[in-house]
C-alpha positions as CSV (number, residue, x, y, z in Angstrom):
1,M,-45.6,35.2,-24.9
2,E,-42.8,36.0,-27.4
3,K,-39.9,33.6,-27.3
4,P,-36.4,35.0,-26.7
5,N,-35.2,33.9,-30.2
6,D,-38.2,35.6,-31.8
7,T,-37.3,38.8,-29.9
8,L,-33.8,38.6,-31.2
9,Q,-34.9,38.1,-34.8
10,T,-37.3,41.0,-34.5
11,M,-34.5,43.2,-33.2
12,A,-32.2,42.2,-36.0
13,G,-34.8,43.0,-38.7
14,H,-34.2,39.7,-40.4
15,G,-37.4,39.9,-42.5
16,R,-39.5,38.2,-39.8
17,T,-41.8,41.3,-39.8
18,R,-43.3,42.9,-42.9
19,P,-41.1,45.7,-44.2
20,K,-42.6,49.2,-44.0
21,N,-42.9,51.0,-47.3
22,S,-42.8,54.5,-45.8
23,G,-41.4,56.2,-42.8
24,T,-38.1,56.1,-41.0
25,K,-36.6,55.0,-37.6
26,K,-34.8,57.0,-35.0
27,L,-31.6,55.1,-34.1
28,F,-29.9,57.6,-31.6
29,D,-31.3,59.8,-28.9
30,N,-28.3,62.2,-29.5
31,P,-29.4,64.5,-32.4
32,I,-25.9,64.8,-33.7
33,L,-25.4,61.1,-33.9
34,E,-28.9,60.7,-35.5
35,A,-28.0,63.3,-38.1
36,L,-24.7,61.6,-38.8
37,S,-26.5,58.3,-39.4
38,R,-28.2,59.7,-42.5
39,T,-26.9,60.9,-45.9
40,H,-28.1,62.0,-49.3
41,I,-26.9,59.3,-51.8
42,M,-25.0,61.8,-53.9
43,I,-22.7,62.8,-51.1
44,P,-20.8,59.5,-50.8
45,I,-21.0,58.7,-54.5
46,S,-19.4,62.1,-55.3
47,M,-16.8,61.7,-52.5
48,W,-15.6,58.3,-53.8
49,L,-15.6,59.2,-57.5
50,V,-13.6,62.4,-56.8
51,L,-11.1,60.4,-54.6
52,S,-10.9,57.7,-57.3
53,V,-9.9,60.3,-59.9
54,F,-7.4,61.9,-57.6
55,L,-5.7,58.5,-56.7
56,G,-5.7,57.5,-60.4
57,W,-4.1,60.8,-61.3
58,Y,-1.5,60.2,-58.6
59,A,-0.8,56.7,-59.9
60,F,-0.2,58.0,-63.4
61,T,1.9,61.0,-62.3
62,Y,3.9,60.0,-59.3
63,T,4.5,56.2,-59.6
64,D,6.5,54.1,-61.9
65,M,3.5,52.0,-63.0
66,G,2.7,52.0,-66.7
67,T,-0.8,52.5,-68.2
68,Q,-1.4,48.8,-68.6
69,M,-0.5,48.0,-65.0
70,I,-2.6,50.8,-63.7
71,A,-5.6,49.6,-65.8
72,A,-5.1,46.0,-64.7
73,L,-5.0,47.0,-61.0
74,F,-8.0,49.2,-61.4
75,F,-10.2,46.4,-62.9
76,T,-8.8,44.0,-60.3
77,G,-10.0,46.4,-57.6
78,L,-13.4,46.6,-59.2
79,F,-13.7,42.9,-59.4
80,V,-12.5,42.4,-55.8
81,F,-15.1,44.8,-54.6
82,T,-17.9,42.7,-56.0
83,L,-16.7,39.8,-53.8
84,F,-16.2,42.1,-50.8
85,E,-19.8,43.4,-51.3
86,Y,-21.2,39.9,-51.2
87,V,-19.2,38.7,-48.1
88,L,-19.9,41.9,-46.2
89,H,-23.6,41.7,-46.9
90,R,-23.9,38.0,-46.1
91,Y,-21.7,37.6,-43.1
92,L,-21.7,41.0,-41.4
93,Y,-24.9,42.8,-42.4
94,H,-26.8,39.5,-41.8
95,L,-24.9,38.6,-38.7
96,A,-26.9,36.0,-36.7
97,P,-28.6,37.8,-33.8
98,S,-27.7,35.1,-31.3
99,T,-27.3,37.6,-28.4
100,P,-29.0,41.0,-27.6
101,Q,-25.6,42.7,-28.3
102,R,-25.2,41.1,-31.7
103,A,-28.9,41.8,-32.5
104,K,-28.4,45.5,-31.7
105,I,-25.3,45.7,-33.9
106,Q,-27.0,44.0,-36.8
107,Y,-30.1,46.1,-36.5
108,T,-28.1,49.4,-36.4
109,F,-25.9,48.3,-39.3
110,H,-28.5,46.8,-41.6
111,G,-31.7,45.6,-39.9
112,V,-33.2,49.1,-39.9
113,H,-32.8,49.1,-43.7
114,H,-34.8,45.9,-43.9
115,E,-37.5,47.3,-41.7
116,Y,-37.6,50.6,-43.6
117,P,-36.3,49.8,-47.1
118,K,-37.7,52.9,-48.7
119,D,-35.9,55.3,-46.3
120,K,-33.6,57.1,-48.8
121,T,-31.5,58.7,-46.1
122,R,-30.1,55.3,-45.0
123,L,-29.2,53.7,-48.3
124,A,-25.5,54.4,-47.8
125,M,-22.9,54.3,-45.1
126,P,-22.8,57.8,-43.5
127,P,-19.8,59.8,-44.8
128,A,-18.3,60.4,-41.3
129,L,-18.0,56.7,-40.7
130,A,-17.3,55.9,-44.3
131,I,-14.2,58.2,-44.4
132,V,-12.7,56.3,-41.4
133,V,-13.4,52.9,-43.0
134,A,-12.1,54.0,-46.4
135,G,-8.9,55.3,-44.7
136,A,-8.4,52.0,-43.0
137,F,-8.9,50.0,-46.2
138,F,-6.5,52.2,-48.1
139,G,-3.9,51.7,-45.4
140,L,-4.4,48.0,-45.5
141,F,-4.1,47.8,-49.2
142,F,-1.0,50.0,-49.1
143,L,0.6,47.7,-46.6
144,M,-0.2,44.7,-48.8
145,M,0.7,46.1,-52.2
146,G,2.6,49.3,-51.8
147,E,2.2,51.9,-54.5
148,A,-0.1,49.6,-56.5
149,A,-2.8,50.6,-54.0
150,Y,-3.0,54.0,-55.8
151,A,-4.4,52.1,-58.9
152,F,-6.2,49.3,-57.1
153,F,-8.2,51.4,-54.6
154,P,-9.8,53.6,-57.3
155,G,-11.3,50.5,-58.9
156,F,-12.5,49.3,-55.5
157,L,-14.1,52.8,-54.9
158,V,-15.7,52.9,-58.3
159,G,-17.2,49.4,-57.5
160,Y,-18.5,50.8,-54.3
161,S,-20.0,53.9,-56.0
162,G,-21.7,51.6,-58.5
163,Y,-23.1,49.5,-55.7
164,L,-24.5,52.7,-54.0
165,A,-26.1,53.9,-57.2
166,V,-27.7,50.5,-58.0
167,H,-28.9,50.1,-54.4
168,F,-30.5,53.6,-54.5
169,I,-32.1,53.0,-57.8
170,V,-33.7,49.7,-56.8
171,H,-35.1,51.1,-53.6
172,A,-36.1,54.6,-54.7
173,Y,-37.7,53.9,-58.1
174,A,-40.3,51.6,-59.7
175,P,-38.9,48.7,-61.7
176,P,-37.0,50.3,-64.6
177,K,-37.4,49.1,-68.2
178,N,-33.7,48.6,-68.8
179,F,-30.9,46.4,-67.6
180,F,-31.4,47.5,-64.0
181,K,-34.8,45.7,-63.9
182,Q,-33.2,42.3,-63.1
183,L,-31.1,43.8,-60.4
184,W,-34.3,45.4,-59.0
185,V,-36.1,42.0,-59.0
186,N,-33.1,40.2,-57.4
187,H,-32.9,42.7,-54.6
188,S,-36.6,42.7,-54.1
189,V,-36.5,39.0,-53.5
190,H,-33.9,39.6,-50.8
191,H,-36.1,42.2,-49.1
192,Y,-39.6,40.8,-49.6
193,K,-39.3,37.1,-50.1
194,N,-36.1,35.6,-48.6
195,P,-33.5,37.8,-46.8
196,E,-31.1,34.8,-46.7
197,S,-30.7,35.0,-50.5
198,N,-29.5,37.3,-53.2
199,Y,-26.9,39.1,-51.2
200,G,-25.3,40.6,-54.3
201,V,-26.7,44.0,-55.2
202,S,-24.5,45.2,-58.0
203,T,-24.2,41.7,-59.5
204,P,-25.7,38.3,-58.8
205,M,-22.5,36.6,-59.9
206,W,-21.4,35.5,-56.4
207,D,-24.9,34.4,-55.4
208,Y,-24.7,32.0,-58.4
209,I,-21.2,30.8,-57.4
210,F,-22.0,30.3,-53.7
211,G,-25.5,28.9,-54.2
212,S,-27.5,31.8,-52.6
213,F,-29.4,33.0,-55.6
214,Q,-33.2,32.7,-55.7
215,K,-35.6,33.7,-58.3
């Protein structure tokens, strides 16, 4: 008989079962919710890059910040995103499935991706949810830093767009013969060798810093 903890681990998709290299998984009985849980990768990437350009234009045109300040805030946002990516992946997407409720949340958010890592329709947060999350983050940044958010948030969004692109490349294509190859290898270790390692997708920097990197 399967132990309760084993059941929770299986529900959470924490790598205890062999990943499936084809197919997909239905998450919702409601067809609208099911459709909204999927997206083509270029939809969110295009959305965030267009929004980044608009906010950057707004920062240059309607704020008192100079070019150097805008550039510094942009690259700060880009850098901060890399840490945010690591923390989110490690502590939310790999939330310990200690209860059936937590296991269901973790599986819906990320466990299904570990079970079906080649499902191209679930390699990015669905736009409907992502718009709400992005609005909340921009509001938070604006409360924290005022008009500086118009320059900081574009960097954050470009970082996210880069993450989405890298994540799609390493899952959708064979190992490339360029600088993406090491990122492909790092993320493959996370999916096929040890899901409690290599949380950084766009960069392994924070895995080195926090001791979670594995070859």
